[in-house]
C-alpha positions as CSV (number, residue, x, y, z in Angstrom):
1,M,-15.5,-31.3,-58.0
2,H,-15.3,-30.4,-61.7
3,T,-12.8,-31.4,-64.4
4,I,-10.4,-28.7,-65.7
5,D,-10.2,-28.4,-69.4
6,L,-7.0,-27.5,-71.2
7,T,-8.0,-23.8,-71.7
8,E,-8.7,-23.4,-68.0
9,K,-5.5,-25.3,-67.1
10,H,-3.4,-23.0,-69.4
11,A,-5.1,-19.9,-68.0
12,L,-4.4,-21.0,-64.4
13,S,-0.8,-21.9,-65.1
14,V,-0.1,-18.5,-66.8
15,T,-1.9,-16.6,-64.0
16,W,0.1,-18.4,-61.3
17,L,3.3,-17.6,-63.1
18,G,2.3,-14.0,-63.4
19,L,1.3,-13.9,-59.7
20,L,4.8,-15.1,-58.7
21,A,6.5,-12.6,-61.0
22,N,4.4,-9.7,-59.7
23,L,5.0,-10.7,-56.1
24,I,8.8,-10.6,-56.7
25,L,8.6,-7.4,-58.7
26,A,6.5,-5.6,-56.1
27,V,8.8,-6.5,-53.3
28,A,11.9,-5.6,-55.3
29,K,10.5,-2.3,-56.5
30,G,9.2,-1.4,-53.1
31,F,12.5,-2.2,-51.4
32,V,14.7,-0.3,-54.0
33,G,12.2,2.6,-54.2
34,T,12.2,3.0,-50.4
35,I,16.0,2.9,-50.1
36,A,16.4,5.3,-53.0
37,H,13.5,7.6,-51.9
38,S,12.1,7.1,-55.5
39,S,8.4,7.9,-55.7
40,A,8.4,6.5,-59.2
41,L,9.6,3.1,-58.1
42,I,7.3,3.1,-55.1
43,A,4.4,3.9,-57.4
44,D,5.5,1.1,-59.7
45,A,5.6,-1.2,-56.8
46,G,2.0,-0.2,-56.1
47,H,1.2,-1.1,-59.7
48,S,2.8,-4.5,-59.3
49,V,0.7,-5.0,-56.1
50,S,-2.5,-4.2,-58.1
51,D,-1.3,-6.6,-60.8
52,L,-0.9,-9.2,-58.0
53,L,-4.4,-8.6,-56.8
54,S,-5.8,-8.8,-60.4
55,D,-4.0,-12.2,-60.7
56,L,-5.8,-13.4,-57.6
57,I,-9.2,-12.1,-59.0
58,T,-8.4,-13.8,-62.3
59,L,-7.7,-17.1,-60.5
60,W,-11.0,-16.8,-58.7
61,A,-12.9,-15.9,-61.9
62,V,-11.4,-18.7,-64.0
63,R,-12.2,-21.2,-61.2
64,M,-15.7,-20.0,-60.8
65,A,-16.4,-19.8,-64.6
66,G,-15.2,-23.4,-64.9
67,I,-17.8,-24.8,-62.6
68,P,-20.2,-26.9,-64.8
69,K,-23.9,-25.9,-65.2
70,D,-26.3,-27.0,-62.5
71,E,-30.0,-26.8,-61.6
72,N,-29.6,-23.2,-60.4
73,H,-27.3,-22.1,-63.2
74,P,-28.6,-23.8,-66.4
75,Y,-26.2,-21.8,-68.6
76,G,-23.2,-22.4,-66.4
77,H,-21.0,-20.0,-64.5
78,G,-19.3,-18.2,-67.4
79,K,-20.5,-14.8,-66.2
80,F,-17.9,-14.9,-63.4
81,E,-15.3,-14.0,-66.1
82,T,-17.2,-10.8,-66.8
83,V,-17.5,-10.0,-63.0
84,G,-13.7,-10.7,-62.6
85,T,-12.9,-8.4,-65.6
86,F,-15.0,-5.6,-64.2
87,I,-13.3,-5.9,-60.8
88,V,-9.9,-5.8,-62.4
89,A,-10.8,-2.8,-64.5
90,L,-12.1,-1.0,-61.4
91,M,-8.9,-1.7,-59.6
92,L,-6.8,-0.3,-62.5
93,V,-8.8,2.9,-62.5
94,L,-8.5,3.3,-58.7
95,T,-4.7,2.5,-58.9
96,G,-4.3,5.1,-61.6
97,I,-6.1,7.7,-59.5
98,A,-3.9,6.8,-56.4
99,V,-0.7,7.0,-58.4
100,A,-1.7,10.4,-59.9
101,W,-2.6,11.7,-56.4
102,H,0.8,10.5,-55.1
103,V,2.7,12.2,-58.0
104,L,0.8,15.4,-57.7
105,K,1.4,15.5,-53.9
106,H,5.1,14.9,-54.5
107,V,5.4,17.5,-57.2
108,W,3.7,20.1,-54.9
109,S,6.1,19.3,-52.1
110,A,9.9,20.0,-52.2
111,G,10.6,16.6,-53.8
112,A,13.4,14.2,-52.9
113,A,16.4,13.4,-55.1
114,E,16.3,9.9,-56.5
115,A,19.2,7.5,-56.4
116,V,21.3,6.8,-59.5
117,F,20.6,3.0,-59.5
118,C,16.8,3.5,-59.8
119,W,17.0,3.3,-63.6
120,Q,17.7,-0.4,-63.3
121,M,14.4,-1.4,-61.9
122,P,12.3,-0.5,-64.9
123,G,14.7,-2.5,-67.1
124,I,14.3,-5.6,-64.8
125,T,10.5,-5.1,-65.0
126,D,10.5,-4.9,-68.8
127,Q,12.7,-8.0,-69.1
128,T,10.4,-9.9,-66.7
129,R,7.3,-8.9,-68.6
130,F,9.0,-9.9,-71.9
131,L,9.8,-13.3,-70.6
132,L,6.2,-13.8,-69.4
133,W,5.0,-12.7,-72.8
134,R,7.2,-15.2,-74.5
135,R,6.1,-18.0,-72.1
136,W,2.5,-17.1,-72.9
137,W,3.0,-17.4,-76.7
138,E,5.1,-20.6,-76.6
C-alpha cells in the first residue's frame, strides 16, 4: 500500500467528480436524444460515455503512477500517466470517427425531425462543465 500525496488526492477527487457528472450527462442525453430522435444528442451522449471511459482510464493511470519505485521499477511508475494519456487520445480519435460516420449515415438517409426541447440539453451540458471547471480552479 502506498501513501497518496495531495496532488494525487486532488487529481482523484476531480476525476471522480467528473466521472459522476459524465455518467449523469450520458444517461440524460441518451434518454432525451432517443425520445426526441435527435442524432446530435445521441452522438453527444456517446461523447459523454467516452469522457466517462477516459475518467476511468485516468483513475487507473493516476493510481498506477502513484505507486512508489521498487526493485523492478527504480524510476517509479510515472510512465503510466503517459500510457493513460495515449489511451485517452486514441479513444477521442475513435469516438470522433464514430460520430462522423453516424452523422454522414444520417445525412445520406432521409433524416428525422428533431424535437423542439433538444436545444436544452447542450445548455445543461455547458452549465455542468462550467461548474466542474469552477470546482477545479477553486
